[in-house]
N, C-alpha and C positions, 0 to 999 in steps of 0.2 A: 514379430511385433515387439521388438526390444526397444526401439527408439522412435518417438514421434517428433515431428517438426512443429515448431510454434506457428500459430496462424499469421504472425506478422513478419516472419523471416525464415531463413534456412537453418538457424541454430537448433540443434536437437534438444528435446526435452526428455529427461529420464522418465521411464515408465512409472516409477514410484511417485514422482512429483505430479505427473499427469493424473494418475489414479486418485491421488489425494485431492487434487483440484476438482476432479469429476465427482467425488463423493460429497464435497461441500455444496450446500444449497446456496445459490447466489443471494437469495433474500431470506435471511435467517428469521423465521417467524417464531422460534422457540421463546417462550416467555412473553410474547406480545399479548396485549389485551384485545378483546374483540371490539370493544367500544372505543370510539375516538375521543370522547369527552372525559374518559377516566384519566386521572393524573398518573404519570409514569413514576415508577419507583426509582430510587437512586441506583439500584442494581441495573435496571434496564438502561438508564441513561449512561452509566459507566460502560456497559457492554456495547452500546451503540457508539460511544466515543472511542473506545478501544478499537473497534472494527474500523471506524473512520480513520484513525491514526495509522493503523496497519496498512490500509489501502493508500493513504497519502504517502507513507514512507516507500511503499512499493512503486508508486508512480514517480516519485522523485528519483529513485534508484534507476528506473527504466530511462527517464529523461537524461540522467547523467551518462548512462551507457550509450545512448544513441546520439548525444551531442557532447562529446568529450571536450571540445574547445570551449563551448559555452560554460560547461561545468568548471573547467579550470579557471576561466576568467572570473566566475562567481566566487570560487575559493580564494582567489587573489584579492578580490575586492573585500571579502569578509576579513581576510588577514590584515589588510590595510586599515579597515575600521577598528579592528582589535588593537593594532599598534598605536593608533592615534587616540584611543579612548583613555581618558584620565580618571583615576579612581578618586 
């Protein structure tokens, strides 16, 4: 039981990383209010935003790994935009 495979491919996933993901609850309800009409605190908003940004970064990294040609083209376009930008 040393190495598991990822659900979308044959690449192995180390046990430590898999166990860490298994321990995380997919929908973090820690600190959530029971009522929907109660205003959320800044801390709750920041926590949700941080979680969203982590997932977004992970999704972009996955897309770059599975579509290297598209990722390279996007980097080249961004570099061209930066070269033509005037301060």
